C-alpha positions in Angstrom: 0.0 0.0 0.0 2.8 2.4 0.9 4.5 1.7 -2.4 1.3 2.4 -4.3 1.0 5.9 -2.6 4.6 6.6 -3.4 4.2 5.6 -7.0 1.1 7.8 -7.4 2.9 10.7 -5.8 5.9 10.2 -8.1 3.6 10.1 -11.2 1.8 13.3 -10.1 5.1 15.1 -9.6 6.4 13.9 -12.9 3.2 15.1 -14.7 3.4 18.5 -13.0 7.0 18.9 -14.2 6.1 18.0 -17.7 3.2 20.4 -17.9 4.0 23.6 -19.7 2.4 27.0 -19.2 0.5 27.9 -22.4 -0.5 31.5 -22.2 -4.0 32.6 -23.4 -4.0 34.2 -26.8 -3.7 38.0 -26.8 -6.9 39.8 -27.7 -6.9 41.6 -31.1 -7.8 45.0 -29.7 -4.8 44.8 -27.4 -2.5 44.0 -30.3 -3.9 46.9 -32.5 -3.6 49.3 -29.5 0.0 48.3 -29.0 0.8 48.7 -32.7 -0.8 52.2 -32.8 1.2 53.2 -29.8 4.5 51.9 -31.1 4.0 53.6 -34.5 2.7 56.9 -33.0 -0.5 56.9 -35.0 -2.6 57.7 -32.0 -0.4 60.7 -31.1 -0.7 62.1 -34.6 -4.4 61.7 -34.6 -4.8 63.3 -31.2 -2.5 66.2 -32.4 -4.6 66.8 -35.5 -7.9 66.8 -33.4 -6.3 69.2 -31.0 -5.2 71.5 -33.8 -8.8 71.4 -35.3 -10.2 72.2 -31.9 -7.8 75.1 -31.4 -8.6 76.6 -34.8 -12.3 76.3 -34.1 -12.0 78.1 -30.7 -9.8 81.0 -31.7 -11.4 81.6 -35.1 -10.0 81.7 -38.7 -8.0 84.9 -38.4 -6.2 84.1 -35.3 -5.7 80.5 -36.4 -3.8 81.6 -39.4 -1.2 83.3 -37.3 -1.0 80.7 -34.5 -0.1 77.0 -34.1 -1.1 74.9 -31.1 1.7 72.6 -29.9 1.9 69.8 -27.4 0.3 69.6 -24.0 2.9 68.8 -21.4 2.1 68.6 -17.7 -1.2 70.4 -18.3 0.4 73.3 -20.2 -0.5 73.9 -23.9 2.2 75.5 -25.9 1.0 78.0 -28.6 3.2 79.6 -31.2 2.1 83.1 -32.3 3.3 84.9 -35.4 3.4 88.3 -33.8 3.4 89.9 -30.3 0.0 91.5 -31.1 -1.6 88.1 -31.6 0.2 86.8 -28.5 -1.2 89.7 -26.4 -4.7 89.1 -27.8 -4.5 85.5 -26.7 -3.1 86.4 -23.3 -6.2 88.5 -22.6 -8.4 85.4 -23.6 -6.2 82.8 -21.8 -8.6 82.0 -19.0 -11.6 81.6 -21.3 -9.6 79.5 -23.7 -8.4 77.2 -20.9 -12.0 76.7 -19.8 -13.3 76.0 -23.3 -10.4 73.6 -24.1 -11.0 71.7 -20.8 -14.7 71.3 -21.7 -13.7 69.9 -25.1 -10.6 67.8 -24.4 -11.4 64.4 -23.0 -8.9 62.9 -20.5 -6.6 66.0 -20.4 -6.9 69.0 -18.1 -5.2 72.2 -19.0 -3.7 74.3 -16.3 -2.1 77.0 -18.4 -1.3 78.1 -22.0 2.2 79.1 -22.7 2.4 81.7 -25.5 5.5 82.2 -27.6 6.3 84.6 -30.4 7.8 82.5 -33.2 7.6 81.8 -36.9 4.5 79.6 -37.2 6.7 77.1 -39.0 8.7 76.5 -35.8 11.6 79.0 -35.3 11.2 80.3 -31.7 12.0 83.9 -30.9 10.7 84.8 -27.4 8.3 83.4 -24.7 5.7 84.7 -22.3 
């Protein structure tokens, strides 16, 4: 009897050692999400939506001479073509922050950093 118990125990231990962990298949939505993240597609799409929203909020005339940049730590960076446009936006800063916070999902703006720069990207000064 004792030998039978030892044999069963040995067989069970042997089976446990031979068993391999087979992970469950990854869900397709997780794979697509990882691919989009690695390639940066989601970031580009979010940036274009953000640009469209900015242009809609400030109007066509101001949008021609500004460019909304990235949001980092709750601060939206905006490039302005001239100091006059920058000053106009500085007066509207609080209103713009409230409007953007109402429209942006998942991000909360704390401030808008305005810079006078060539709208193509050459920075000159900051406020």
